[in-house]
C-alpha positions in Angstrom: -28.2 11.7 7.7 -28.0 15.5 8.2 -30.6 15.2 11.0 -28.6 12.5 12.8 -25.5 14.7 12.5 -27.3 17.6 14.0 -28.6 15.5 16.9 -25.0 14.2 17.5 -23.7 17.8 17.4 -26.3 19.0 19.9 -25.6 16.0 22.2 -21.8 16.8 22.0 -22.5 20.4 22.7 -24.6 19.5 25.8 -21.9 17.3 27.1 -19.3 20.1 26.6 -21.6 22.6 28.3 -22.1 20.2 31.3 -18.3 19.7 31.5 -17.8 23.4 31.6 -20.4 23.8 34.3 -18.7 21.2 36.5 -15.4 22.8 35.9 -16.8 26.3 36.8 -18.3 24.8 40.0 -14.9 23.2 40.8 -13.2 26.6 40.5 -15.7 28.1 42.9 -15.5 25.3 45.4 -11.7 25.0 45.3 -11.4 28.8 45.8 -13.9 28.8 48.6 -12.8 25.7 50.6 -9.3 24.9 49.4 -8.2 21.8 47.6 -8.0 19.4 50.6 -11.3 20.4 52.1 -13.2 20.5 48.8 -15.5 17.5 48.1 -17.0 16.2 44.9 -20.4 16.3 46.6 -20.0 20.1 47.0 -19.1 20.5 43.4 -22.1 18.5 42.1 -24.4 20.3 44.5 -23.3 23.6 43.0 -24.1 22.3 39.5 -27.3 20.5 40.5 -26.4 17.1 39.1 -26.0 13.6 40.6 -22.5 12.6 41.8 -22.3 9.9 39.2 -22.5 12.6 36.5 -19.3 14.1 37.8 -17.4 10.9 37.1 -18.6 10.8 33.5 -16.3 13.8 33.0 -13.6 13.6 35.6 -12.1 10.6 37.4 -11.9 12.6 40.7 -11.2 16.0 42.1 -7.4 15.8 41.4 -7.8 15.6 37.6 -10.3 18.4 37.8 -8.0 20.6 39.9 -5.1 19.8 37.4 -7.2 21.0 34.5 -8.2 24.2 36.3 -4.6 24.9 37.2 -3.5 24.3 33.6 -6.2 26.7 32.4 -4.7 29.4 34.7 -1.1 28.8 33.7 -2.1 28.9 30.0 -3.9 32.2 30.5 -0.8 33.8 32.1 1.8 32.4 29.6 -0.5 33.3 26.7 -0.9 36.9 27.8 2.8 37.4 28.3 3.9 35.3 25.3 2.0 37.6 22.9 4.5 40.4 23.6 7.0 41.1 20.9 9.7 43.5 22.2 12.0 43.3 19.2 10.6 46.4 17.4 11.0 48.8 20.3 13.7 51.5 19.9 13.2 53.9 22.9 12.8 53.6 26.6 9.5 55.5 26.4 8.2 53.0 23.9 9.4 50.2 26.2 7.5 51.9 29.1 4.4 52.0 27.0 4.6 48.4 25.9 5.4 47.1 29.5 2.4 49.1 30.8 0.1 47.7 28.0 1.2 44.1 28.7 0.9 44.6 32.5 -2.6 45.9 32.1 -3.6 43.0 29.9 -2.3 40.5 32.6 -3.9 42.4 35.4 -7.2 42.4 33.5 -7.0 38.6 33.0 -6.3 38.1 36.8 -9.0 40.4 37.9 -11.6 38.7 35.6 -10.5 35.3 37.0 -10.1 36.0 40.7 -10.9 32.5 41.8 -8.4 30.9 39.4 -5.8 33.4 40.8 -6.6 32.6 44.4 -6.4 28.8 43.7 -3.0 29.2 42.2 -1.5 31.3 45.0 -3.3 29.7 47.9 -3.6 26.0 46.9 -1.3 24.9 44.1 1.8 24.5 46.2 0.1 22.4 48.9 -1.1 19.6 46.7 0.6 16.6 45.0 4.0 16.4 43.5 2.4 16.1 40.1 1.1 19.6 40.4 4.4 20.9 41.9 6.2 19.6 38.8 3.7 21.4 36.6 4.2 24.6 38.4 8.0 24.2 38.3 7.7 23.8 34.5 5.5 26.9 34.4 8.1 29.0 36.2 10.9 27.7 34.0 8.9 28.5 30.9 8.1 32.0 32.2 11.7 32.6 33.3 13.0 31.6 29.9 10.5 33.9 28.1 11.4 36.9 30.2 15.2 36.1 30.0 14.8 36.1 26.2 12.9 39.4 26.3 15.6 40.9 28.5 18.3 39.8 26.1 16.5 41.4 23.2 16.1 44.7 25.2 19.8 44.7 26.2 20.9 44.2 22.6 18.8 47.2 21.6 20.4 49.2 24.4 17.1 49.6 26.2 18.2 48.0 29.5 21.6 47.8 31.3 23.9 44.7 31.0 23.1 42.3 33.8 22.3 38.6 34.3 19.1 38.4 32.3 17.9 35.2 34.0 18.3 36.7 37.5 16.5 39.8 36.3 13.7 37.6 34.9 13.1 35.9 38.2 13.4 39.1 40.2 10.7 40.6 38.0 8.5 37.5 38.5 8.9 37.7 42.3 8.1 41.4 42.4 5.0 41.1 40.2 3.8 38.0 42.1 3.9 39.7 45.4 1.9 42.7 44.1 -0.7 40.3 42.5 -1.2 38.5 45.7 -1.8 41.7 47.6 -3.9 43.2 44.8 -6.1 40.3 43.6 -5.9 37.6 46.3 -5.8 39.5 49.6 -7.3 42.8 48.4 -4.8 44.9 50.3 -4.2 47.2 47.3 -7.7 47.0 45.8 -8.4 50.7 46.4 -5.5 51.6 44.0 -6.4 51.8 40.2 -4.9 48.9 38.2 -3.1 51.4 35.9 -1.4 53.0 38.9 -0.3 49.6 40.2 1.1 48.6 36.8 2.8 51.9 36.2 4.6 51.7 39.6 5.9 48.2 38.7 7.1 49.4 35.3 8.8 52.4 36.8 10.7 50.2 39.2 11.8 47.8 36.5 13.0 50.7 34.3 14.8 52.5 37.0 16.6 49.3 38.0 17.7 48.6 34.4 18.7 52.0 33.2 21.7 51.7 30.8 24.9 53.4 31.9 24.8 55.7 28.8 21.4 57.2 29.8 
Protein backbone atom coordinates (compact mmCIF):
# COMPACT_ATOMS: atom_id res chain seq x y z
CA UNK A 1 0.00 0.00 0.00
CA UNK A 2 2.82 2.40 0.90
CA UNK A 3 4.59 1.54 -2.37
CA UNK A 4 1.42 2.31 -4.36
CA UNK A 5 1.03 5.62 -2.53
CA UNK A 6 4.65 6.51 -3.35
CA UNK A 7 4.11 5.66 -7.04
CA UNK A 8 0.97 7.81 -7.09
CA UNK A 9 2.82 10.66 -5.41
CA UNK A 10 5.68 10.47 -7.92
CA UNK A 11 3.22 10.38 -10.82
CA UNK A 12 1.38 13.43 -9.46
CA UNK A 13 4.68 15.23 -9.01
CA UNK A 14 5.67 14.47 -12.61
CA UNK A 15 2.35 15.82 -13.80
CA UNK A 16 2.81 18.96 -11.74
CA UNK A 17 6.36 19.39 -13.05
CA UNK A 18 5.16 18.98 -16.65
CA UNK A 19 2.42 21.54 -16.08
CA UNK A 20 4.95 23.99 -14.69
CA UNK A 21 7.21 23.40 -17.72
CA UNK A 22 4.36 24.16 -20.10
CA UNK A 23 3.44 27.29 -18.17
CA UNK A 24 7.07 28.49 -18.14
CA UNK A 25 7.27 27.93 -21.90
CA UNK A 26 4.01 29.86 -22.28
CA UNK A 27 5.47 32.81 -20.37
CA UNK A 28 8.47 32.85 -22.72
CA UNK A 29 6.44 32.53 -25.92
CA UNK A 30 3.82 35.12 -24.91
CA UNK A 31 6.56 37.58 -23.92
CA UNK A 32 8.45 36.92 -27.17
CA UNK A 33 5.64 36.85 -29.72
CA UNK A 34 2.65 38.46 -27.99
CA UNK A 35 -0.64 36.82 -27.13
CA UNK A 36 -2.25 36.99 -30.57
CA UNK A 37 0.78 35.72 -32.49
CA UNK A 38 1.73 33.01 -29.98
CA UNK A 39 0.79 29.47 -30.99
CA UNK A 40 0.36 26.31 -28.95
CA UNK A 41 2.76 24.61 -31.37
CA UNK A 42 5.48 27.08 -30.36
CA UNK A 43 4.86 26.41 -26.68
CA UNK A 44 5.05 22.62 -26.97
CA UNK A 45 8.15 22.90 -29.16
CA UNK A 46 9.76 24.91 -26.39
CA UNK A 47 8.96 22.16 -23.87
CA UNK A 48 9.70 19.28 -26.22
CA UNK A 49 6.34 17.50 -25.93
CA UNK A 50 3.57 16.52 -28.32
CA UNK A 51 0.79 19.06 -28.89
CA UNK A 52 -1.72 16.63 -27.41
CA UNK A 53 0.17 16.78 -24.13
CA UNK A 54 -0.55 20.50 -23.87
CA UNK A 55 -4.30 19.84 -23.92
CA UNK A 56 -4.00 17.42 -21.02
CA UNK A 57 -3.20 20.43 -18.86
CA UNK A 58 -4.80 23.44 -20.57
CA UNK A 59 -7.83 23.73 -22.85
CA UNK A 60 -6.06 26.27 -25.02
CA UNK A 61 -3.74 29.25 -24.95
CA UNK A 62 -6.38 31.56 -23.43
CA UNK A 63 -6.68 29.62 -20.12
CA UNK A 64 -2.89 29.35 -20.00
CA UNK A 65 -2.54 33.10 -20.53
CA UNK A 66 -5.14 33.75 -17.84
CA UNK A 67 -3.24 31.65 -15.31
CA UNK A 68 0.03 33.41 -16.15
CA UNK A 69 -1.67 36.79 -15.75
CA UNK A 70 -3.17 35.69 -12.44
CA UNK A 71 0.26 34.61 -11.21
CA UNK A 72 1.69 38.07 -11.96
CA UNK A 73 -1.16 39.96 -10.31
CA UNK A 74 -0.91 37.74 -7.22
CA UNK A 75 2.82 38.45 -6.96
CA UNK A 76 2.23 42.21 -7.06
CA UNK A 77 -0.70 42.27 -4.62
CA UNK A 78 1.07 39.83 -2.28
CA UNK A 79 4.20 41.98 -2.16
CA UNK A 80 2.35 45.21 -1.43
CA UNK A 81 -0.26 43.58 0.80
CA UNK A 82 2.42 42.44 3.25
CA UNK A 83 3.08 46.06 4.22
CA UNK A 84 1.68 47.13 7.60
CA UNK A 85 2.01 50.92 7.98
CA UNK A 86 0.07 51.21 11.24
CA UNK A 87 3.13 51.08 13.52
CA UNK A 88 4.99 53.96 11.82
CA UNK A 89 5.36 57.16 13.83
CA UNK A 90 7.81 59.38 11.89
CA UNK A 91 8.28 60.51 8.31
CA UNK A 92 11.76 59.02 8.26
CA UNK A 93 10.37 55.66 9.36
CA UNK A 94 7.79 56.00 6.57
CA UNK A 95 10.55 56.75 4.07
CA UNK A 96 12.42 53.66 5.17
CA UNK A 97 9.36 51.44 4.94
CA UNK A 98 8.30 52.78 1.52
CA UNK A 99 11.82 52.21 0.24
CA UNK A 100 11.86 48.67 1.61
CA UNK A 101 8.53 47.75 0.01
CA UNK A 102 9.52 49.48 -3.23
CA UNK A 103 12.73 47.46 -3.40
CA UNK A 104 10.81 44.25 -2.69
CA UNK A 105 8.40 44.98 -5.54
CA UNK A 106 11.23 45.97 -7.87
CA UNK A 107 13.03 42.74 -7.06
CA UNK A 108 9.93 40.69 -7.91
CA UNK A 109 9.51 42.47 -11.25
CA UNK A 110 13.18 42.23 -12.19
CA UNK A 111 13.22 38.52 -11.37
CA UNK A 112 10.08 38.01 -13.49
CA UNK A 113 10.75 40.28 -16.50
CA UNK A 114 8.70 38.20 -18.95
CA UNK A 115 5.64 38.24 -16.67
CA UNK A 116 6.06 42.00 -16.35
CA UNK A 117 6.34 42.47 -20.12
CA UNK A 118 3.27 40.31 -20.72
CA UNK A 119 1.21 42.41 -18.32
CA UNK A 120 2.19 45.78 -19.73
CA UNK A 121 2.35 44.82 -23.40
CA UNK A 122 -0.36 42.21 -23.82
CA UNK A 123 -2.92 42.09 -21.04
CA UNK A 124 -5.07 44.99 -22.25
CA UNK A 125 -5.19 43.75 -25.86
CA UNK A 126 -6.89 40.43 -25.18
CA UNK A 127 -10.42 39.34 -24.29
CA UNK A 128 -12.97 41.12 -22.10
CA UNK A 129 -12.52 38.36 -19.53
CA UNK A 130 -8.92 39.45 -18.93
CA UNK A 131 -9.83 43.12 -18.94
CA UNK A 132 -12.35 42.44 -16.17
CA UNK A 133 -9.64 40.61 -14.20
CA UNK A 134 -7.26 43.54 -14.62
CA UNK A 135 -9.97 46.02 -13.64
CA UNK A 136 -10.53 44.00 -10.46
CA UNK A 137 -6.77 44.05 -9.81
CA UNK A 138 -6.62 47.84 -10.06
CA UNK A 139 -9.66 48.23 -7.81
CA UNK A 140 -8.06 45.93 -5.22
CA UNK A 141 -4.73 47.74 -5.43
CA UNK A 142 -6.44 51.15 -5.28
CA UNK A 143 -8.42 50.11 -2.19
CA UNK A 144 -5.29 48.80 -0.47
CA UNK A 145 -3.32 51.99 -1.10
CA UNK A 146 -6.28 54.17 -0.14
CA UNK A 147 -6.47 52.32 3.18
CA UNK A 148 -2.73 52.75 3.71
CA UNK A 149 -2.99 56.48 2.95
CA UNK A 150 -5.85 56.83 5.41
CA UNK A 151 -3.76 55.19 8.15
CA UNK A 152 -0.81 57.45 7.35
CA UNK A 153 -3.02 60.57 7.46
CA UNK A 154 -4.50 59.60 10.83
CA UNK A 155 -0.96 59.26 12.18
CA UNK A 156 -0.17 62.76 10.81
CA UNK A 157 2.43 61.33 8.42
CA UNK A 158 0.87 62.68 5.22
CA UNK A 159 -1.27 65.71 4.42
CA UNK A 160 -5.06 65.62 4.24
CA UNK A 161 -6.17 64.91 0.68
CA UNK A 162 -8.39 62.55 -1.25
CA UNK A 163 -6.76 59.23 -0.39
CA UNK A 164 -8.31 57.42 -3.36
CA UNK A 165 -7.00 59.99 -5.82
CA UNK A 166 -3.59 59.82 -4.16
CA UNK A 167 -3.66 56.02 -4.44
CA UNK A 168 -4.28 56.03 -8.19
CA UNK A 169 -1.79 58.85 -8.74
CA UNK A 170 0.82 56.70 -7.00
CA UNK A 171 -0.10 53.65 -9.08
CA UNK A 172 0.22 55.65 -12.30
CA UNK A 173 3.58 57.12 -11.34
CA UNK A 174 5.03 53.75 -10.31
CA UNK A 175 3.66 51.99 -13.40
CA UNK A 176 5.29 54.45 -15.78
CA UNK A 177 8.66 54.00 -14.12
CA UNK A 178 8.28 50.19 -14.11
CA UNK A 179 7.59 50.20 -17.84
CA UNK A 180 10.65 52.27 -18.62
CA UNK A 181 12.85 50.40 -16.11
CA UNK A 182 11.85 46.75 -16.59
CA UNK A 183 9.91 46.53 -19.85
CA UNK A 184 11.71 49.02 -22.14
CA UNK A 185 15.08 49.20 -20.38
CA UNK A 186 15.30 52.98 -20.72
CA UNK A 187 16.30 53.36 -17.06
CA UNK A 188 18.17 50.06 -16.66
CA UNK A 189 21.51 51.83 -16.12
CA UNK A 190 20.18 53.35 -12.87
CA UNK A 191 20.48 51.23 -9.69
CA UNK A 192 17.15 49.93 -8.41
CA UNK A 193 17.59 51.64 -5.04
CA UNK A 194 18.07 55.03 -6.72
CA UNK A 195 14.93 54.55 -8.78
CA UNK A 196 12.88 53.60 -5.72
CA UNK A 197 14.31 56.39 -3.57
CA UNK A 198 13.36 58.97 -6.20
CA UNK A 199 9.78 57.66 -6.28
CA UNK A 200 9.58 57.68 -2.48
CA UNK A 201 10.93 61.25 -2.30
CA UNK A 202 8.34 62.44 -4.81
CA UNK A 203 5.54 60.78 -2.84
CA UNK A 204 6.73 62.26 0.45
CA UNK A 205 7.27 65.77 -0.91
CA UNK A 206 3.81 65.73 -2.43
CA UNK A 207 2.17 64.65 0.83
CA UNK A 208 4.04 66.74 3.42
CA UNK A 209 1.66 67.68 6.27
CA UNK A 210 1.07 71.41 6.72
CA UNK A 211 2.55 71.28 10.24
CA UNK A 212 5.94 70.06 8.95
